[in-house]
C-alpha positions in Angstrom: 9.6 9.4 11.8 6.3 10.9 10.4 4.2 12.6 12.7 1.0 12.1 11.0 -0.3 9.5 8.7 -3.0 9.6 6.3 -4.4 6.1 5.6 -6.7 5.8 2.4 -8.8 3.0 2.3 -8.4 2.4 6.0 -11.4 0.2 6.4 -9.5 -2.5 4.1 -7.9 -5.8 5.2 -4.3 -4.4 5.3 -5.8 -0.7 6.5 -7.3 -2.2 9.6 -4.0 -4.4 10.8 -2.1 -1.3 9.8 -3.8 1.1 12.0 -3.5 -1.3 14.8 0.0 -1.8 14.4 1.0 2.1 13.9 -1.1 2.8 17.1 0.9 0.2 18.9 4.5 0.9 17.8 4.7 4.5 16.8 3.8 7.6 18.1 2.5 9.2 14.7 -1.2 10.6 14.5 -3.7 8.9 12.0 -6.0 10.1 9.7 -8.4 7.3 8.6 -10.0 7.9 5.1 -12.5 5.9 3.5 -16.1 5.6 2.3 -18.6 5.7 5.3 -15.7 5.1 7.5 -17.7 6.3 10.5 -19.8 3.6 10.1 -17.1 1.0 9.3 -14.5 2.0 11.8 -15.4 2.3 15.7 -11.8 3.7 17.0 -11.7 5.9 20.4 -8.1 7.3 20.2 -7.0 10.6 20.8 -4.4 10.3 17.8 -7.2 9.4 15.4 -9.1 11.1 12.9 -12.0 9.6 10.8 -12.6 11.2 7.4 -15.5 10.0 5.0 -14.7 10.1 1.6 -13.9 8.5 -2.1 -10.3 8.5 -3.6 -11.9 10.4 -6.3 -13.1 13.3 -4.1 -10.3 15.8 -4.6 -11.6 18.5 -2.2 -12.2 15.9 0.6 -8.6 14.6 -0.1 -7.2 17.9 0.0 -8.7 18.8 3.3 -7.7 15.3 4.8 -4.1 15.8 3.7 -3.3 18.9 5.6 -0.4 18.6 7.9 0.1 15.1 7.0 3.8 13.9 5.9 3.0 10.2 4.8 -0.1 8.7 3.0 -0.4 5.1 2.5 -2.7 4.0 -0.2 -4.2 0.8 0.5 -5.8 0.0 -3.0 -4.4 1.0 -6.5 -6.7 -0.7 -8.9 -8.9 2.0 -9.8 -6.5 4.3 -12.4 -9.1 7.4 -12.3 -9.0 7.1 -8.4 -5.1 7.2 -8.5 -4.9 10.2 -10.7 -6.6 12.3 -8.4 -4.6 11.1 -5.7 -1.6 11.8 -7.4 -2.9 15.3 -8.4 -3.3 16.2 -4.9 0.1 14.9 -3.6 1.7 16.8 -6.6 0.4 19.9 -5.0 2.0 19.3 -1.5 5.5 18.7 -2.1 7.6 16.7 0.7 4.7 14.2 1.7 5.6 10.7 1.2 3.5 8.2 -0.2 3.4 4.2 0.4 1.3 2.6 -2.3 -0.1 -1.2 -2.1 0.3 -2.5 -5.5 0.3 -5.8 -7.0 3.4 -7.9 -8.3 4.2 -8.8 -11.3 3.4 -5.1 -13.4 7.1 -5.1 -14.6 7.4 -8.7 -15.7 9.3 -9.4 -12.4 7.3 -12.8 -11.2 7.9 -16.1 -12.8 6.0 -17.4 -15.6 3.7 -19.7 -13.4 2.6 -16.9 -10.9 2.2 -14.6 -14.2 -0.1 -17.3 -15.7 -1.8 -17.7 -12.2 -2.6 -14.1 -12.1 -4.0 -14.0 -15.4 -6.3 -16.9 -14.7 -7.7 -15.9 -11.3 -7.6 -12.0 -11.5 -10.1 -10.2 -14.2 -8.0 -8.4 -16.9 -9.4 -4.9 -15.8 -7.8 -5.6 -12.2 -4.5 -6.0 -13.5 -4.6 -3.3 -16.1 -6.0 -0.8 -13.6 -3.3 -1.6 -11.4 -0.6 -1.2 -14.2 -2.1 2.2 -15.2 -1.8 3.2 -11.4 1.6 1.9 -11.1 2.6 3.8 -14.2 0.7 7.4 -13.0 2.8 7.0 -9.8 5.9 6.5 -11.4 5.7 9.1 -13.9 4.8 11.6 -11.3 7.2 13.8 -9.1 5.8 12.3 -5.9 8.2 10.9 -3.4 6.9 7.5 -3.8 7.5 3.8 -2.4 5.6 1.1 -4.5 5.1 -2.4 -2.3 4.1 -5.1 -5.2 2.6 -7.5 -3.2 2.5 -11.1 -4.1 -0.7 -13.4 -3.2 -2.1 -12.2 0.4 -3.2 -14.6 3.3 -3.9 -13.9 7.3 -1.8 -15.5 9.7 -1.3 -13.3 12.9 1.7 -15.5 13.9 3.8 -15.0 10.5 5.2 -11.5 10.0 7.8 -12.8 7.7 8.8 -11.0 4.3 11.6 -9.9 2.2 11.8 -6.7 0.0 12.8 -7.2 -3.8 13.8 -4.3 -5.6 11.7 -4.0 -8.7 12.2 -4.9 -11.3 14.2 -8.0 -9.9 12.5 -11.2 -9.9 9.9 -11.8 -7.2 9.8 -15.9 -6.8 7.6 -15.7 -3.6 4.0 -17.1 -4.3 2.5 -15.3 -0.9 2.7 -13.4 1.9 0.4 -12.5 5.1 -1.4 -9.1 5.3 0.2 -9.0 8.7 4.0 -9.0 7.0 3.0 -6.5 4.9 2.1 -4.1 7.5 5.6 -4.9 9.5 6.7 -4.0 6.2 5.3 -0.9 6.1 6.2 0.0 9.8 9.7 -0.8 9.1 10.4 1.2 6.1 8.6 4.2 7.7 10.7 3.8 10.9 14.2 3.3 9.2 16.3 6.4 9.3 17.7 6.0 6.1 14.4 6.9 3.9 16.7 7.6 0.7 17.1 3.9 0.1 13.1 4.1 -0.6 12.6 7.0 -2.5 11.0 6.6 -6.0 11.7 3.0 -5.6 9.3 0.0 -5.7 9.7 -3.3 -4.2 8.4 -6.9 -4.3 7.1 -7.9 -0.9 7.0 -11.8 -0.4 7.2 -14.4 2.2 10.9 -15.8 2.0 11.1 -19.4 0.3 7.8 -19.7 -0.9 8.5 -20.3 -4.6 5.5 -22.0 -5.7 3.9 -22.1 -9.0 0.8 -20.7 -7.0 0.0 -19.7 -3.4 -0.1 -22.6 -1.0 -3.8 -21.8 0.1 -5.1 -22.0 -3.2 
């Protein structure tokens, strides 16, 4: 189990859900990092430290990562930011990284879902995700990349499956609540080796559609 977790992008939708779940389901101390985070989050908890900063702010990241043994990266669409994060993590061997990436970066989704992504996401976003994943995969970091299919919210639905990359992820959607559950299940698993330097597609079982149902 990880004693102190740094959540980068903690004010994001998954970051907020994950923070709540970590406080309720683990004993880990949390460092919540983000732009103007003290204005955007109002958490009063002895286990929580709020740190204002950008992903590109190397010095602030270095301070925030002190005594941390796991980092969760909530957004990976800006490769220049991931380059900075990777540099900081590579200077601190022994820290685990979990990253929220996107599905389809390794030709690992059905053609219909690939085309849907190309039609509905800017090419710059997809290219940024690809480059960011490559940066992490080429590093010496102990990483696990979660390649998320299309996201929606439903607190009553935490169903998910992990599909090892580059096996095909057929699921078209998954809830943010399920992603949070997946993160907690991974970090509390006694066998951490099965996640070491690997990627997993994350989707809701039996949602093998050509597009997410909410579009």
